[in-house]
C-alpha positions as a LaTeX table, in Angstrom:
\begin{tabular}{lrrr}
\hline
Residue & $x$ (\AA) & $y$ (\AA) & $z$ (\AA) \\
\hline
Met1 & 5.94 & $-24.55$ & 34.09 \\
Ile2 & 2.61 & $-25.02$ & 32.31 \\
Ser3 & 0.74 & $-23.10$ & 35.01 \\
Tyr4 & 3.30 & $-20.28$ & 34.74 \\
Val5 & 2.73 & $-20.04$ & 30.98 \\
Arg6 & $-1.04$ & $-19.97$ & 31.53 \\
Leu7 & $-0.66$ & $-17.18$ & 34.09 \\
Ile8 & 1.38 & $-15.08$ & 31.65 \\
Leu9 & $-1.13$ & $-15.69$ & 28.86 \\
Lys10 & $-4.04$ & $-14.66$ & 31.09 \\
Arg11 & $-2.24$ & $-11.46$ & 32.13 \\
Arg12 & $-1.73$ & $-10.59$ & 28.47 \\
Gly13 & $-5.39$ & $-11.09$ & 27.70 \\
Arg14 & $-4.94$ & $-14.34$ & 25.79 \\
Asp15 & $-7.54$ & $-16.40$ & 27.66 \\
Asp16 & $-8.15$ & $-18.45$ & 24.52 \\
Leu17 & $-4.58$ & $-19.78$ & 24.65 \\
Ala18 & $-4.47$ & $-19.97$ & 28.45 \\
Asn19 & $-7.49$ & $-22.28$ & 28.57 \\
Cys20 & $-6.30$ & $-24.68$ & 25.89 \\
Asp21 & $-4.76$ & $-28.00$ & 26.82 \\
Met22 & $-1.02$ & $-27.26$ & 26.99 \\
Lys23 & $-0.06$ & $-30.92$ & 26.70 \\
Lys24 & $-1.99$ & $-31.19$ & 23.46 \\
Leu25 & $-0.41$ & $-27.96$ & 22.27 \\
Leu26 & 3.08 & $-29.27$ & 23.03 \\
Gln27 & 2.25 & $-32.60$ & 21.34 \\
Asp28 & 1.02 & $-30.74$ & 18.23 \\
Phe29 & 4.21 & $-28.67$ & 18.19 \\
Lys30 & 6.32 & $-31.81$ & 18.51 \\
Thr31 & 4.46 & $-33.40$ & 15.61 \\
Phe32 & 4.96 & $-30.26$ & 13.53 \\
Ala33 & 8.65 & $-29.91$ & 14.41 \\
Leu34 & 9.46 & $-33.50$ & 13.51 \\
Gln35 & 7.70 & $-33.46$ & 10.15 \\
Gly36 & 9.84 & $-34.01$ & 7.09 \\
Asn37 & 9.49 & $-30.42$ & 5.84 \\
Val38 & 10.80 & $-28.88$ & 9.05 \\
Met39 & 13.66 & $-31.34$ & 9.25 \\
Ser40 & 14.54 & $-30.67$ & 5.60 \\
Leu41 & 14.51 & $-26.96$ & 6.31 \\
Ala42 & 16.85 & $-27.46$ & 9.28 \\
Val43 & 19.28 & $-29.54$ & 7.21 \\
Gly44 & 19.15 & $-26.95$ & 4.42 \\
Leu45 & 19.87 & $-24.18$ & 6.89 \\
Ile46 & 22.89 & $-26.00$ & 8.30 \\
Ile47 & 24.25 & $-26.69$ & 4.82 \\
Gly48 & 23.60 & $-23.05$ & 3.85 \\
Val49 & 25.56 & $-21.77$ & 6.85 \\
Ala50 & 28.45 & $-24.09$ & 6.03 \\
Phe51 & 28.37 & $-23.01$ & 2.39 \\
Gln52 & 28.31 & $-19.35$ & 3.43 \\
Ser53 & 31.59 & $-19.85$ & 5.29 \\
Val54 & 33.12 & $-21.33$ & 2.12 \\
Val55 & 31.88 & $-18.37$ & 0.06 \\
Ser56 & 33.17 & $-15.90$ & 2.64 \\
Ser57 & 36.57 & $-17.57$ & 2.57 \\
Leu58 & 36.58 & $-17.47$ & $-1.25$ \\
Val59 & 35.76 & $-13.77$ & $-1.29$ \\
Asp60 & 38.10 & $-12.82$ & 1.57 \\
Asn61 & 41.07 & $-14.92$ & 0.47 \\
Val62 & 40.81 & $-15.05$ & $-3.33$ \\
Ile63 & 38.46 & $-12.52$ & $-4.93$ \\
Ser64 & 39.17 & $-9.48$ & $-2.74$ \\
Pro65 & 42.95 & $-9.81$ & $-3.07$ \\
Leu66 & 42.61 & $-10.18$ & $-6.85$ \\
Ile67 & 40.46 & $-7.04$ & $-7.03$ \\
Gly68 & 42.89 & $-5.40$ & $-4.62$ \\
Val69 & 45.68 & $-5.92$ & $-7.16$ \\
Phe70 & 43.83 & $-3.60$ & $-9.56$ \\
Val71 & 42.79 & $-1.11$ & $-6.86$ \\
Gly72 & 46.15 & $-1.13$ & $-5.16$ \\
Gln73 & 45.05 & $-2.41$ & $-1.73$ \\
Asn74 & 42.85 & $-5.05$ & $-0.14$ \\
Phe75 & 39.15 & $-4.15$ & $-0.11$ \\
Asp76 & 38.76 & $-5.01$ & 3.56 \\
Tyr77 & 40.94 & $-2.07$ & 4.57 \\
Leu78 & 39.19 & 0.60 & 2.51 \\
Glu79 & 37.65 & 3.10 & 4.90 \\
Val80 & 36.81 & 6.75 & 5.23 \\
Glu81 & 36.51 & 8.87 & 8.38 \\
Ile82 & 33.62 & 11.33 & 8.61 \\
Leu83 & 33.22 & 13.48 & 11.72 \\
Gly84 & 35.12 & 10.99 & 13.84 \\
Ala85 & 33.16 & 7.98 & 12.59 \\
Thr86 & 35.02 & 5.38 & 10.55 \\
Leu87 & 33.05 & 3.95 & 7.65 \\
Arg88 & 34.58 & 0.67 & 6.48 \\
Tyr89 & 33.09 & 0.63 & 2.99 \\
Gly90 & 35.61 & $-1.99$ & 1.85 \\
Ala91 & 34.13 & $-4.54$ & 4.26 \\
Phe92 & 30.69 & $-3.58$ & 2.94 \\
Ile93 & 31.80 & $-4.19$ & $-0.65$ \\
Thr94 & 33.14 & $-7.59$ & 0.42 \\
Ser95 & 29.75 & $-8.41$ & 1.98 \\
Val96 & 27.97 & $-7.34$ & $-1.20$ \\
Ile97 & 30.22 & $-9.67$ & $-3.23$ \\
Asn98 & 29.41 & $-12.49$ & $-0.76$ \\
Phe99 & 25.71 & $-11.78$ & $-1.21$ \\
Phe100 & 25.84 & $-11.87$ & $-5.01$ \\
Ile101 & 27.76 & $-15.14$ & $-5.03$ \\
Met102 & 25.26 & $-16.72$ & $-2.61$ \\
Ala103 & 22.30 & $-15.34$ & $-4.57$ \\
Phe104 & 23.72 & $-16.73$ & $-7.81$ \\
Val105 & 24.28 & $-20.17$ & $-6.28$ \\
Val106 & 20.77 & $-20.25$ & $-4.80$ \\
Phe107 & 19.34 & $-19.11$ & $-8.14$ \\
Met108 & 21.18 & $-21.91$ & $-9.96$ \\
Met109 & 19.97 & $-24.49$ & $-7.42$ \\
Val110 & 16.35 & $-23.33$ & $-7.68$ \\
Arg111 & 16.62 & $-23.28$ & $-11.47$ \\
Ala112 & 17.95 & $-26.85$ & $-11.50$ \\
Met113 & 15.18 & $-27.98$ & $-9.14$ \\
Asn114 & 12.50 & $-26.31$ & $-11.29$ \\
Arg115 & 13.85 & $-27.99$ & $-14.41$ \\
Ala116 & 13.93 & $-31.37$ & $-12.70$ \\
Leu117 & 10.36 & $-30.92$ & $-11.44$ \\
Thr118 & 9.19 & $-29.81$ & $-14.88$ \\
Arg119 & 10.75 & $-32.86$ & $-16.53$ \\
Lys120 & 9.24 & $-35.14$ & $-13.92$ \\
Lys121 & 5.83 & $-33.52$ & $-14.36$ \\
Gln122 & 6.03 & $-33.81$ & $-18.16$ \\
Ser123 & 7.02 & $-37.48$ & $-18.01$ \\
His124 & 4.23 & $-38.13$ & $-15.50$ \\
Glu125 & 1.69 & $-36.38$ & $-17.73$ \\
Ala126 & 2.93 & $-38.31$ & $-20.79$ \\
Ala127 & 2.54 & $-41.58$ & $-18.93$ \\
Gln128 & $-1.05$ & $-40.67$ & $-18.01$ \\
Glu129 & $-2.18$ & $-39.76$ & $-21.54$ \\
Pro130 & $-5.21$ & $-41.85$ & $-22.45$ \\
Ala131 & $-4.54$ & $-44.69$ & $-24.88$ \\
Glu132 & $-6.09$ & $-44.59$ & $-28.33$ \\
Pro133 & $-9.64$ & $-45.96$ & $-28.14$ \\
Pro134 & $-9.94$ & $-49.49$ & $-29.56$ \\
Arg135 & $-11.21$ & $-49.94$ & $-33.10$ \\
Val136 & $-14.60$ & $-51.65$ & $-33.33$ \\
Cys137 & $-16.12$ & $-53.48$ & $-36.30$ \\
Pro138 & $-19.18$ & $-51.47$ & $-37.42$ \\
His139 & $-21.06$ & $-54.68$ & $-38.37$ \\
Cys140 & $-20.62$ & $-57.00$ & $-35.37$ \\
Met141 & $-19.17$ & $-54.54$ & $-32.79$ \\
Thr142 & $-16.15$ & $-56.77$ & $-32.08$ \\
Val143 & $-12.89$ & $-55.11$ & $-31.05$ \\
Ile144 & $-10.35$ & $-55.49$ & $-33.85$ \\
His145 & $-6.71$ & $-54.55$ & $-34.44$ \\
Lys146 & $-6.18$ & $-50.97$ & $-35.59$ \\
Asn147 & $-4.49$ & $-52.09$ & $-38.88$ \\
Ala148 & $-7.00$ & $-54.85$ & $-39.76$ \\
Thr149 & $-8.69$ & $-54.77$ & $-43.18$ \\
Arg150 & $-11.19$ & $-57.57$ & $-42.35$ \\
Cys151 & $-13.00$ & $-58.38$ & $-39.14$ \\
Asn152 & $-11.88$ & $-61.76$ & $-37.82$ \\
Ala153 & $-15.32$ & $-62.41$ & $-36.26$ \\
Cys154 & $-17.72$ & $-61.61$ & $-39.13$ \\
Thr155 & $-15.18$ & $-61.33$ & $-42.00$ \\
Ser156 & $-16.60$ & $-57.99$ & $-43.14$ \\
Thr157 & $-14.35$ & $-55.75$ & $-45.21$ \\
Leu158 & $-13.26$ & $-52.67$ & $-43.27$ \\
Asn159 & $-12.32$ & $-49.26$ & $-44.60$ \\
\hline
\end{tabular}
């Protein structure tokens, strides 16, 4: 199989790829494909497809019939015939409604993630703020408490 791939690459003028070590290339691809980001993307895609079916069912079985009550018929059956071609614009309107619902849900998820990341970043920055520098006695250079009125080492009066 590897020699067949090399032959195809050479025929297409890709000698740079044909001469590379295919086993290393496959190992690099395996490492890339099993990284956390790719796996998270795959899980997100699967959940998105499942959610799309829920949204489609909501639009087809709840929203379109409710709108159809006002229009007088179900949106899915709205169509017009032009020069022998049937344009099902009702199905298109249903798809547009599906799109807007999905776009709104994705927007709300991204918004929630951005807010969570902003809060986390702010709390992380607040935790990293430098502490107030210690107060030092101007006479003996000993570190003293910030509210002290006398130095406990040299007993000098402090401002």
